[in-house]
C-alpha positions in Angstrom: 29.3 -35.6 -20.7 26.9 -33.5 -22.7 25.9 -30.0 -21.5 22.7 -28.4 -22.6 22.2 -24.7 -22.7 18.9 -23.1 -21.7 17.0 -21.6 -24.5 16.8 -17.8 -24.4 13.0 -18.0 -24.4 13.1 -20.2 -21.3 15.4 -17.8 -19.6 13.2 -14.9 -20.4 10.2 -16.7 -19.0 12.0 -17.4 -15.8 13.0 -13.7 -15.5 9.5 -12.4 -16.1 7.7 -11.4 -12.8 4.5 -13.4 -12.3 1.5 -11.5 -11.0 -0.6 -13.2 -8.4 -3.8 -12.4 -10.1 -5.2 -12.0 -13.6 -5.4 -8.4 -14.7 -8.0 -9.1 -17.4 -10.4 -10.7 -15.0 -9.5 -8.1 -12.5 -10.6 -5.3 -14.8 -14.1 -6.9 -15.0 -14.3 -7.4 -11.3 -13.1 -3.8 -10.5 -16.3 -2.1 -11.8 -17.4 -1.2 -8.2 -13.9 0.0 -7.4 -13.5 2.4 -10.3 -15.8 5.2 -8.8 -13.4 5.9 -5.9 -10.1 4.4 -7.0 -10.2 5.1 -10.7 -9.0 3.1 -13.8 -6.8 3.8 -16.8 -9.0 6.6 -18.1 -10.5 8.0 -14.9 -8.7 9.1 -11.8 -11.5 8.4 -9.4 -13.5 10.8 -7.3 -10.8 10.8 -4.6 -7.4 11.7 -6.0 -5.6 10.5 -2.9 -7.1 7.0 -3.2 -5.9 6.1 -6.7 -4.7 2.5 -6.9 -3.1 2.6 -10.4 0.4 1.3 -10.5 0.5 0.3 -6.8 2.2 -2.9 -5.6 -0.4 -5.7 -6.1 0.9 -7.8 -3.2 0.6 -4.9 -0.7 -2.8 -4.0 -2.0 -3.9 -7.6 -1.6 -2.7 -7.7 2.0 -4.5 -4.5 2.8 -7.7 -5.4 1.0 -7.9 -8.7 2.9 -7.6 -6.8 6.1 -10.6 -4.7 5.1 -12.5 -7.9 4.2 -11.8 -9.6 7.5 -12.4 -6.5 9.5 -8.9 -6.0 10.8 -9.1 -2.5 9.3 -12.4 -0.8 9.9 -13.8 1.4 7.2 -17.6 1.1 6.6 -17.4 1.4 2.8 -14.4 -0.9 2.2 -15.6 -3.5 4.7 -18.9 -3.7 2.9 -17.3 -3.5 -0.6 -14.8 -6.3 0.0 -17.1 -8.6 2.0 -18.3 -10.7 -1.0 -15.0 -10.9 -2.9 -12.9 -14.1 -2.7 -9.2 -14.0 -2.2 -8.6 -14.8 -5.9 -10.9 -12.0 -7.0 -9.1 -9.6 -4.8 -5.7 -10.7 -6.3 -7.2 -10.2 -9.8 -8.4 -6.7 -9.1 -5.1 -5.7 -7.5 -3.2 -7.2 -10.5 -5.3 -5.1 -12.7 -4.5 -1.9 -10.8 -0.8 -2.8 -10.9 -0.9 -3.4 -14.6 -2.3 -0.1 -15.6 0.6 2.0 -14.2 0.5 5.3 -12.6 -2.1 7.8 -13.7 -0.9 10.3 -16.3 -2.9 13.3 -15.1 -2.5 14.0 -11.4 -2.3 17.4 -9.7 1.3 18.4 -8.9 0.4 19.2 -5.3 -1.7 16.0 -4.6 0.1 13.2 -2.9 -1.2 9.8 -3.7 -1.5 7.8 -0.5 0.2 4.5 -1.0 2.2 1.7 0.4 5.2 2.5 -1.8 7.1 4.2 1.0 7.2 3.1 4.6 5.5 5.6 6.8 7.9 7.8 8.6 8.4 6.8 12.3 7.5 9.7 14.6 10.6 10.5 16.7 9.9 10.4 20.4 11.3 13.5 22.0 13.6 13.0 24.9 12.2 13.8 28.3 14.1 16.6 30.0 15.5 15.7 33.4 13.3 16.9 36.2 14.4 19.9 38.1 15.6 18.9 41.6 15.2 21.2 44.5 18.3 19.7 46.2 21.9 20.6 45.5 24.7 18.2 44.8 25.3 17.3 48.4 21.7 16.7 49.2 21.1 20.1 50.7 18.1 22.2 49.7 19.0 24.8 47.1 18.6 28.4 48.3 17.6 31.4 46.2 20.3 33.6 47.6 
């Protein structure tokens, strides 16, 4: 019985992550996005909305929610209305491919989907004060 080994090139191709979209096409399609969300040379006018280096799959899910109206935001609903799903994947692959911005303020936190939002802890309700004693008698103030 003859065994064949996989070529190193084939193994490398299998190990390479595949982006859902095409970053080169996405760069061309992202011209309207650059003003707010930035690109590789410009941080955008809103530092907290930079998309550079973010997870493309999560961005695609969120952008599709804007496009379908599941998330209401007047500017994003209008901006994404005429993009196809493939175009949205391309734009998000472009933003994933350019990496995190080099110049960001040290005190500015980039809003993102990288970390799950912290769940707010529900404080425990204190037991209501009962006017009755242990044996069912009314407590007195003596």
